[in-house]
Biopython code that builds the backbone (N, CA, C, O; Angstrom):
import numpy as np
from Bio.PDB.StructureBuilder import StructureBuilder

atoms = [
    (1, "MET", "N", (0.849, -1.184, 0.000)),
    (1, "MET", "CA", (0.000, 0.000, 0.000)),
    (1, "MET", "C", (0.888, 1.238, 0.000)),
    (1, "MET", "O", (1.867, 1.310, 0.743)),
    (2, "MET", "N", (0.546, 2.195, -0.823)),
    (2, "MET", "CA", (1.366, 3.387, -0.941)),
    (2, "MET", "C", (1.044, 4.393, 0.165)),
    (2, "MET", "O", (-0.074, 4.438, 0.678)),
    (3, "GLN", "N", (2.038, 5.192, 0.517)),
    (3, "GLN", "CA", (1.877, 6.241, 1.518)),
    (3, "GLN", "C", (1.353, 7.503, 0.838)),
    (3, "GLN", "O", (1.961, 7.995, -0.113)),
    (4, "ILE", "N", (0.242, 8.022, 1.318)),
    (4, "ILE", "CA", (-0.348, 9.216, 0.743)),
    (4, "ILE", "C", (-0.239, 10.341, 1.755)),
    (4, "ILE", "O", (-0.641, 10.195, 2.909)),
    (5, "LYS", "N", (0.309, 11.464, 1.310)),
    (5, "LYS", "CA", (0.467, 12.622, 2.192)),
    (5, "LYS", "C", (-0.608, 13.645, 1.873)),
    (5, "LYS", "O", (-0.841, 13.991, 0.715)),
    (6, "TRP", "N", (-1.258, 14.123, 2.928)),
    (6, "TRP", "CA", (-2.283, 15.148, 2.800)),
    (6, "TRP", "C", (-1.688, 16.489, 3.175)),
    (6, "TRP", "O", (-0.901, 16.591, 4.116)),
    (7, "LYS", "N", (-2.070, 17.516, 2.431)),
    (7, "LYS", "CA", (-1.595, 18.865, 2.684)),
    (7, "LYS", "C", (-2.789, 19.709, 3.126)),
    (7, "LYS", "O", (-3.845, 19.693, 2.493)),
    (8, "LYS", "N", (-2.602, 20.448, 4.226)),
    (8, "LYS", "CA", (-3.668, 21.309, 4.719)),
    (8, "LYS", "C", (-3.738, 22.564, 3.854)),
    (8, "LYS", "O", (-2.778, 23.330, 3.781)),
    (9, "ILE", "N", (-4.876, 22.768, 3.203)),
    (9, "ILE", "CA", (-5.105, 23.930, 2.351)),
    (9, "ILE", "C", (-5.636, 25.086, 3.202)),
    (9, "ILE", "O", (-5.206, 26.230, 3.050)),
    (10, "SER", "N", (-6.564, 24.777, 4.087)),
    (10, "SER", "CA", (-7.154, 25.768, 4.988)),
    (10, "SER", "C", (-7.690, 25.024, 6.208)),
    (10, "SER", "O", (-7.507, 23.815, 6.349)),
    (11, "GLN", "N", (-8.343, 25.762, 7.072)),
    (11, "GLN", "CA", (-8.962, 25.158, 8.243)),
    (11, "GLN", "C", (-10.063, 24.173, 7.839)),
    (11, "GLN", "O", (-10.449, 23.309, 8.627)),
    (12, "TYR", "N", (-10.559, 24.306, 6.619)),
    (12, "TYR", "CA", (-11.698, 23.509, 6.164)),
    (12, "TYR", "C", (-11.382, 22.540, 5.029)),
    (12, "TYR", "O", (-12.294, 21.885, 4.523)),
    (13, "CYS", "N", (-10.113, 22.426, 4.609)),
    (13, "CYS", "CA", (-9.829, 21.627, 3.416)),
    (13, "CYS", "C", (-8.420, 21.024, 3.465)),
    (13, "CYS", "O", (-7.462, 21.679, 3.876)),
    (14, "ILE", "N", (-8.318, 19.746, 3.032)),
    (14, "ILE", "CA", (-7.024, 19.093, 2.830)),
    (14, "ILE", "C", (-6.971, 18.585, 1.390)),
    (14, "ILE", "O", (-8.005, 18.395, 0.749)),
    (15, "GLU", "N", (-5.739, 18.367, 0.885)),
    (15, "GLU", "CA", (-5.567, 17.979, -0.520)),
    (15, "GLU", "C", (-4.454, 16.954, -0.669)),
    (15, "GLU", "O", (-3.453, 16.999, 0.046)),
    (16, "SER", "N", (-4.638, 16.033, -1.602)),
    (16, "SER", "CA", (-3.614, 15.079, -2.007)),
    (16, "SER", "C", (-3.919, 14.649, -3.438)),
    (16, "SER", "O", (-5.015, 14.165, -3.719)),
    (17, "ASN", "N", (-2.957, 14.822, -4.344)),
    (17, "ASN", "CA", (-3.091, 14.365, -5.741)),
    (17, "ASN", "C", (-4.369, 14.853, -6.417)),
    (17, "ASN", "O", (-5.060, 14.065, -7.061)),
    (18, "ASN", "N", (-4.692, 16.123, -6.284)),
    (18, "ASN", "CA", (-5.896, 16.729, -6.867)),
    (18, "ASN", "C", (-7.194, 16.172, -6.302)),
    (18, "ASN", "O", (-8.254, 16.338, -6.906)),
    (19, "LEU", "N", (-7.123, 15.520, -5.162)),
    (19, "LEU", "CA", (-8.315, 15.099, -4.426)),
    (19, "LEU", "C", (-8.391, 15.966, -3.176)),
    (19, "LEU", "O", (-7.397, 16.154, -2.475)),
    (20, "TYR", "N", (-9.575, 16.486, -2.909)),
    (20, "TYR", "CA", (-9.771, 17.407, -1.800)),
    (20, "TYR", "C", (-10.860, 16.875, -0.890)),
    (20, "TYR", "O", (-11.858, 16.326, -1.357)),
    (21, "ILE", "N", (-10.665, 17.039, 0.419)),
    (21, "ILE", "CA", (-11.710, 16.749, 1.389)),
    (21, "ILE", "C", (-11.990, 18.059, 2.111)),
    (21, "ILE", "O", (-11.112, 18.632, 2.757)),
    (22, "SER", "N", (-13.228, 18.521, 1.988)),
    (22, "SER", "CA", (-13.606, 19.779, 2.630)),
    (22, "SER", "C", (-14.610, 19.502, 3.744)),
    (22, "SER", "O", (-15.392, 18.553, 3.684)),
    (23, "ARG", "N", (-14.564, 20.360, 4.760)),
    (23, "ARG", "CA", (-15.454, 20.224, 5.915)),
    (23, "ARG", "C", (-16.408, 21.406, 5.917)),
    (23, "ARG", "O", (-16.018, 22.540, 5.641)),
    (24, "TYR", "N", (-17.673, 21.121, 6.235)),
    (24, "TYR", "CA", (-18.644, 22.192, 6.362)),
    (24, "TYR", "C", (-19.660, 21.815, 7.433)),
    (24, "TYR", "O", (-19.780, 20.645, 7.798)),
    (25, "LYS", "N", (-20.376, 22.786, 7.923)),
    (25, "LYS", "CA", (-21.391, 22.553, 8.953)),
    (25, "LYS", "C", (-22.778, 22.596, 8.330)),
    (25, "LYS", "O", (-23.076, 23.422, 7.468)),
    (26, "ILE", "N", (-23.619, 21.669, 8.801)),
    (26, "ILE", "CA", (-25.011, 21.680, 8.351)),
    (26, "ILE", "C", (-25.843, 22.435, 9.400)),
    (26, "ILE", "O", (-25.309, 22.828, 10.437)),
    (27, "ALA", "N", (-27.128, 22.638, 9.145)),
    (27, "ALA", "CA", (-27.987, 23.465, 9.993)),
    (27, "ALA", "C", (-27.997, 23.012, 11.454)),
    (27, "ALA", "O", (-28.101, 23.847, 12.352)),
    (28, "SER", "N", (-27.890, 21.717, 11.703)),
    (28, "SER", "CA", (-27.913, 21.208, 13.080)),
    (28, "SER", "C", (-26.611, 21.500, 13.824)),
    (28, "SER", "O", (-26.525, 21.304, 15.036)),
    (29, "GLY", "N", (-25.594, 21.970, 13.090)),
    (29, "GLY", "CA", (-24.299, 22.254, 13.711)),
    (29, "GLY", "C", (-23.294, 21.121, 13.553)),
    (29, "GLY", "O", (-22.128, 21.270, 13.921)),
    (30, "ALA", "N", (-23.737, 19.991, 13.010)),
    (30, "ALA", "CA", (-22.840, 18.846, 12.816)),
    (30, "ALA", "C", (-21.928, 19.086, 11.611)),
    (30, "ALA", "O", (-22.281, 19.810, 10.681)),
    (31, "ASN", "N", (-20.759, 18.467, 11.649)),
    (31, "ASN", "CA", (-19.831, 18.549, 10.517)),
    (31, "ASN", "C", (-20.197, 17.520, 9.462)),
    (31, "ASN", "O", (-20.601, 16.402, 9.780)),
    (32, "ARG", "N", (-20.051, 17.908, 8.207)),
    (32, "ARG", "CA", (-20.154, 17.002, 7.063)),
    (32, "ARG", "C", (-18.883, 17.184, 6.259)),
    (32, "ARG", "O", (-18.230, 18.224, 6.341)),
    (33, "TYR", "N", (-18.535, 16.170, 5.481)),
    (33, "TYR", "CA", (-17.300, 16.199, 4.699)),
    (33, "TYR", "C", (-17.620, 15.832, 3.258)),
    (33, "TYR", "O", (-18.476, 14.988, 2.990)),
    (34, "ALA", "N", (-16.916, 16.480, 2.337)),
    (34, "ALA", "CA", (-17.132, 16.229, 0.908)),
    (34, "ALA", "C", (-15.807, 15.879, 0.257)),
    (34, "ALA", "O", (-14.791, 16.524, 0.519)),
    (35, "LEU", "N", (-15.814, 14.861, -0.592)),
    (35, "LEU", "CA", (-14.642, 14.453, -1.360)),
    (35, "LEU", "C", (-14.793, 14.980, -2.775)),
    (35, "LEU", "O", (-15.803, 14.741, -3.437)),
    (36, "TRP", "N", (-13.771, 15.703, -3.235)),
    (36, "TRP", "CA", (-13.763, 16.300, -4.569)),
    (36, "TRP", "C", (-12.575, 15.771, -5.349)),
    (36, "TRP", "O", (-11.510, 15.540, -4.776)),
    (37, "HIS", "N", (-12.745, 15.575, -6.652)),
    (37, "HIS", "CA", (-11.632, 15.302, -7.555)),
    (37, "HIS", "C", (-11.578, 16.476, -8.505)),
    (37, "HIS", "O", (-12.432, 16.624, -9.379)),
    (38, "ASN", "N", (-10.554, 17.319, -8.326)),
    (38, "ASN", "CA", (-10.487, 18.627, -8.977)),
    (38, "ASN", "C", (-11.747, 19.398, -8.596)),
    (38, "ASN", "O", (-11.894, 19.777, -7.434)),
    (39, "THR", "N", (-12.658, 19.641, -9.531)),
    (39, "THR", "CA", (-13.880, 20.390, -9.211)),
    (39, "THR", "C", (-15.125, 19.508, -9.214)),
    (39, "THR", "O", (-16.239, 20.019, -9.099)),
    (40, "LYS", "N", (-14.955, 18.199, -9.343)),
    (40, "LYS", "CA", (-16.094, 17.275, -9.394)),
    (40, "LYS", "C", (-16.353, 16.692, -8.005)),
    (40, "LYS", "O", (-15.460, 16.099, -7.399)),
    (41, "LEU", "N", (-17.571, 16.861, -7.510)),
    (41, "LEU", "CA", (-17.967, 16.297, -6.230)),
    (41, "LEU", "C", (-18.157, 14.791, -6.386)),
    (41, "LEU", "O", (-18.938, 14.343, -7.226)),
    (42, "LEU", "N", (-17.435, 14.006, -5.568)),
    (42, "LEU", "CA", (-17.530, 12.551, -5.665)),
    (42, "LEU", "C", (-18.422, 11.943, -4.590)),
    (42, "LEU", "O", (-19.200, 11.032, -4.872)),
    (43, "LYS", "N", (-18.314, 12.447, -3.341)),
    (43, "LYS", "CA", (-19.036, 11.794, -2.261)),
    (43, "LYS", "C", (-19.119, 12.728, -1.059)),
    (43, "LYS", "O", (-18.214, 13.526, -0.816)),
    (44, "ILE", "N", (-20.210, 12.622, -0.313)),
    (44, "ILE", "CA", (-20.388, 13.351, 0.940)),
    (44, "ILE", "C", (-20.586, 12.319, 2.035)),
    (44, "ILE", "O", (-21.294, 11.330, 1.840)),
    (45, "ASP", "N", (-19.960, 12.545, 3.195)),
    (45, "ASP", "CA", (-20.038, 11.583, 4.288)),
    (45, "ASP", "C", (-19.887, 12.304, 5.619)),
    (45, "ASP", "O", (-19.371, 13.420, 5.679)),
    (46, "ASP", "N", (-20.345, 11.652, 6.690)),
    (46, "ASP", "CA", (-20.144, 12.187, 8.041)),
    (46, "ASP", "C", (-18.760, 11.855, 8.577)),
    (46, "ASP", "O", (-18.291, 12.489, 9.522)),
    (47, "ASN", "N", (-18.107, 10.870, 7.982)),
    (47, "ASN", "CA", (-16.834, 10.361, 8.484)),
    (47, "ASN", "C", (-15.695, 10.722, 7.526)),
    (47, "ASN", "O", (-15.648, 10.208, 6.408)),
    (48, "PRO", "N", (-14.776, 11.598, 7.946)),
    (48, "PRO", "CA", (-13.683, 11.973, 7.035)),
    (48, "PRO", "C", (-12.750, 10.807, 6.707)),
    (48, "PRO", "O", (-12.140, 10.795, 5.638)),
    (49, "GLN", "N", (-12.627, 9.825, 7.609)),
    (49, "GLN", "CA", (-11.755, 8.677, 7.341)),
    (49, "GLN", "C", (-12.287, 7.846, 6.181)),
    (49, "GLN", "O", (-11.507, 7.308, 5.394)),
    (50, "GLU", "N", (-13.610, 7.737, 6.069)),
    (50, "GLU", "CA", (-14.213, 7.033, 4.929)),
    (50, "GLU", "C", (-13.804, 7.697, 3.617)),
    (50, "GLU", "O", (-13.486, 7.018, 2.641)),
    (51, "LEU", "N", (-13.815, 9.029, 3.604)),
    (51, "LEU", "CA", (-13.456, 9.753, 2.389)),
    (51, "LEU", "C", (-11.969, 9.633, 2.095)),
    (51, "LEU", "O", (-11.572, 9.577, 0.931)),
    (52, "LYS", "N", (-11.138, 9.592, 3.143)),
    (52, "LYS", "CA", (-9.697, 9.384, 2.933)),
    (52, "LYS", "C", (-9.452, 8.010, 2.322)),
    (52, "LYS", "O", (-8.625, 7.866, 1.421)),
    (53, "ASN", "N", (-10.166, 7.006, 2.809)),
    (53, "ASN", "CA", (-10.026, 5.650, 2.257)),
    (53, "ASN", "C", (-10.454, 5.622, 0.789)),
    (53, "ASN", "O", (-9.801, 4.990, -0.041)),
    (54, "GLU", "N", (-11.542, 6.303, 0.478)),
    (54, "GLU", "CA", (-12.032, 6.383, -0.904)),
    (54, "GLU", "C", (-10.991, 7.076, -1.794)),
    (54, "GLU", "O", (-10.709, 6.629, -2.906)),
    (55, "ALA", "N", (-10.434, 8.170, -1.283)),
    (55, "ALA", "CA", (-9.411, 8.914, -2.033)),
    (55, "ALA", "C", (-8.178, 8.052, -2.261)),
    (55, "ALA", "O", (-7.599, 8.069, -3.348)),
    (56, "MET", "N", (-7.775, 7.300, -1.247)),
    (56, "MET", "CA", (-6.611, 6.428, -1.362)),
    (56, "MET", "C", (-6.836, 5.387, -2.463)),
    (56, "MET", "O", (-5.930, 5.106, -3.247)),
    (57, "ALA", "N", (-8.026, 4.826, -2.519)),
    (57, "ALA", "CA", (-8.340, 3.838, -3.557)),
    (57, "ALA", "C", (-8.277, 4.475, -4.946)),
    (57, "ALA", "O", (-7.794, 3.850, -5.891)),
    (58, "ILE", "N", (-8.759, 5.706, -5.075)),
    (58, "ILE", "CA", (-8.710, 6.407, -6.367)),
    (58, "ILE", "C", (-7.270, 6.668, -6.777)),
    (58, "ILE", "O", (-6.898, 6.440, -7.929)),
    (59, "ILE", "N", (-6.456, 7.146, -5.839)),
    (59, "ILE", "CA", (-5.056, 7.448, -6.138)),
    (59, "ILE", "C", (-4.303, 6.183, -6.541)),
    (59, "ILE", "O", (-3.527, 6.199, -7.497)),
    (60, "GLU", "N", (-4.527, 5.098, -5.824)),
    (60, "GLU", "CA", (-3.859, 3.830, -6.157)),
    (60, "GLU", "C", (-4.313, 3.312, -7.518)),
    (60, "GLU", "O", (-3.505, 2.794, -8.288)),
    (61, "ARG", "N", (-5.596, 3.450, -7.813)),
    (61, "ARG", "CA", (-6.128, 2.997, -9.104)),
    (61, "ARG", "C", (-5.525, 3.826, -10.245)),
    (61, "ARG", "O", (-5.144, 3.278, -11.280)),
    (62, "GLU", "N", (-5.440, 5.147, -10.052)),
    (62, "GLU", "CA", (-4.886, 6.011, -11.093)),
    (62, "GLU", "C", (-3.397, 5.792, -11.287)),
    (62, "GLU", "O", (-2.907, 5.865, -12.414)),
    (63, "SER", "N", (-2.666, 5.524, -10.213)),
    (63, "SER", "CA", (-1.219, 5.326, -10.341)),
    (63, "SER", "C", (-0.891, 3.970, -10.955)),
    (63, "SER", "O", (0.216, 3.774, -11.456)),
    (64, "GLY", "N", (-1.834, 3.033, -10.923)),
    (64, "GLY", "CA", (-1.616, 1.710, -11.496)),
    (64, "GLY", "C", (-1.892, 1.645, -12.984)),
    (64, "GLY", "O", (-1.545, 0.656, -13.630)),
    (65, "GLN", "N", (-2.504, 2.666, -13.539)),
    (65, "GLN", "CA", (-2.837, 2.667, -14.964)),
    (65, "GLN", "C", (-1.754, 3.419, -15.724)),
    (65, "GLN", "O", (-1.385, 4.540, -15.372)),
    (66, "SER", "N", (-1.258, 2.781, -16.769)),
    (66, "SER", "CA", (-0.315, 3.481, -17.643)),
    (66, "SER", "C", (-0.907, 3.487, -19.046)),
    (66, "SER", "O", (-0.930, 2.461, -19.726)),
    (67, "ASP", "N", (-1.377, 4.634, -19.466)),
    (67, "ASP", "CA", (-1.985, 4.764, -20.787)),
    (67, "ASP", "C", (-0.940, 5.207, -21.806)),
    (67, "ASP", "O", (-0.012, 5.946, -21.478)),
    (68, "ASP", "N", (-1.103, 4.749, -23.041)),
    (68, "ASP", "CA", (-0.218, 5.217, -24.102)),
    (68, "ASP", "C", (-0.743, 6.558, -24.627)),
    (68, "ASP", "O", (-1.685, 7.116, -24.063)),
    (69, "LEU", "N", (-0.150, 7.066, -25.683)),
    (69, "LEU", "CA", (-0.516, 8.376, -26.212)),
    (69, "LEU", "C", (-1.959, 8.456, -26.686)),
    (69, "LEU", "O", (-2.531, 9.545, -26.737)),
    (70, "PHE", "N", (-2.551, 7.334, -27.029)),
    (70, "PHE", "CA", (-3.911, 7.316, -27.548)),
    (70, "PHE", "C", (-4.937, 6.985, -26.470)),
    (70, "PHE", "O", (-6.113, 6.791, -26.778)),
    (71, "GLY", "N", (-4.505, 6.918, -25.198)),
    (71, "GLY", "CA", (-5.425, 6.677, -24.099)),
    (71, "GLY", "C", (-5.795, 5.225, -23.898)),
    (71, "GLY", "O", (-6.731, 4.925, -23.156)),
    (72, "LYS", "N", (-5.078, 4.309, -24.546)),
    (72, "LYS", "CA", (-5.364, 2.887, -24.372)),
    (72, "LYS", "C", (-4.469, 2.336, -23.279)),
    (72, "LYS", "O", (-3.287, 2.672, -23.216)),
    (73, "SER", "N", (-5.016, 1.501, -22.423)),
    (73, "SER", "CA", (-4.214, 0.872, -21.387)),
    (73, "SER", "C", (-3.188, -0.055, -22.010)),
    (73, "SER", "O", (-3.457, -0.692, -23.029)),
    (74, "ALA", "N", (-2.027, -0.132, -21.410)),
    (74, "ALA", "CA", (-0.934, -0.930, -21.951)),
    (74, "ALA", "C", (-1.315, -2.402, -22.068)),
    (74, "ALA", "O", (-0.896, -3.070, -23.013)),
    (75, "GLU", "N", (-2.108, -2.926, -21.118)),
    (75, "GLU", "CA", (-2.436, -4.349, -21.188)),
    (75, "GLU", "C", (-3.416, -4.668, -22.297)),
    (75, "GLU", "O", (-3.521, -5.829, -22.690)),
    (76, "ARG", "N", (-4.136, -3.692, -22.818)),
    (76, "ARG", "CA", (-5.079, -3.932, -23.914)),
    (76, "ARG", "C", (-4.421, -3.871, -25.273)),
    (76, "ARG", "O", (-4.989, -4.343, -26.258)),
    (77, "ARG", "N", (-3.233, -3.299, -25.344)),
    (77, "ARG", "CA", (-2.551, -3.171, -26.637)),
    (77, "ARG", "C", (-2.140, -4.526, -27.172)),
    (77, "ARG", "O", (-1.776, -5.419, -26.407)),
    (78, "GLN", "N", (-2.197, -4.679, -28.451)),
    (78, "GLN", "CA", (-1.749, -5.917, -29.074)),
    (78, "GLN", "C", (-0.226, -5.920, -29.116)),
    (78, "GLN", "O", (0.394, -4.920, -29.477)),
    (79, "THR", "N", (0.372, -7.047, -28.747)),
    (79, "THR", "CA", (1.829, -7.102, -28.637)),
    (79, "THR", "C", (2.480, -7.909, -29.743)),
    (79, "THR", "O", (3.694, -8.110, -29.718)),
    (80, "SER", "N", (1.710, -8.378, -30.712)),
    (80, "SER", "CA", (2.273, -9.157, -31.794)),
    (80, "SER", "C", (3.236, -8.307, -32.620)),
    (80, "SER", "O", (2.952, -7.145, -32.913)),
    (81, "SER", "N", (4.372, -8.891, -32.992)),
    (81, "SER", "CA", (5.359, -8.123, -33.742)),
    (81, "SER", "C", (5.234, -8.339, -35.257)),
    (81, "SER", "O", (5.894, -7.646, -36.032)),
    (82, "SER", "N", (4.406, -9.282, -35.681)),
    (82, "SER", "CA", (4.255, -9.568, -37.099)),
    (82, "SER", "C", (3.044, -8.823, -37.663)),
    (82, "SER", "O", (1.945, -8.926, -37.118)),
    (83, "TYR", "N", (3.240, -8.080, -38.742)),
    (83, "TYR", "CA", (2.144, -7.334, -39.363)),
    (83, "TYR", "C", (1.035, -8.271, -39.824)),
    (83, "TYR", "O", (-0.142, -7.938, -39.683)),
    (84, "ASP", "N", (1.377, -9.427, -40.369)),
    (84, "ASP", "CA", (0.376, -10.367, -40.859)),
    (84, "ASP", "C", (-0.527, -10.849, -39.718)),
    (84, "ASP", "O", (-1.721, -11.065, -39.923)),
    (85, "GLN", "N", (0.035, -11.018, -38.524)),
    (85, "GLN", "CA", (-0.778, -11.451, -37.381)),
    (85, "GLN", "C", (-1.654, -10.305, -36.877)),
    (85, "GLN", "O", (-2.772, -10.540, -36.420)),
    (86, "ARG", "N", (-1.162, -9.078, -36.954)),
    (86, "ARG", "CA", (-1.910, -7.932, -36.426)),
    (86, "ARG", "C", (-3.051, -7.520, -37.339)),
    (86, "ARG", "O", (-4.098, -7.106, -36.842)),
    (87, "LYS", "N", (-2.893, -7.617, -38.655)),
    (87, "LYS", "CA", (-3.918, -7.095, -39.550)),
    (87, "LYS", "C", (-5.174, -7.949, -39.574)),
    (87, "LYS", "O", (-6.213, -7.504, -40.063)),
    (88, "GLY", "N", (-5.096, -9.181, -39.050)),
    (88, "GLY", "CA", (-6.258, -10.037, -38.895)),
    (88, "GLY", "C", (-6.780, -10.532, -40.157)),
    (88, "GLY", "O", (-7.766, -11.270, -40.170)),
]
sb = StructureBuilder()
sb.init_structure("model")
sb.init_model(0)
sb.init_chain("A")
sb.init_seg("    ")
for serial, (resi, resn, name, xyz) in enumerate(atoms, 1):
    if name == "N":
        sb.init_residue(resn, " ", resi, " ")
    sb.init_atom(name, np.array(xyz, "f"), 0.0, 1.0, " ", f" {name:<3s}", serial, name[0])
structure = sb.get_structure()
């Protein structure tokens, strides 16, 4: 498992790898937490640790993918070296 470091952005927000967890208060006075990827809201939860776990899974999933220039995953690419075999 990889080590993920969180950086405090403000009193209400932490960030790691373009994933943000922000804290806000609802009308009852309780804290709620939101997980963002850049500007896209991914999940809201009462437990910030749940959102950290979710963020960790996203970061690990993204770091495990290596796409080529055309956006295809390396494992999906055809590896045959013969043109006759590739052209089908």
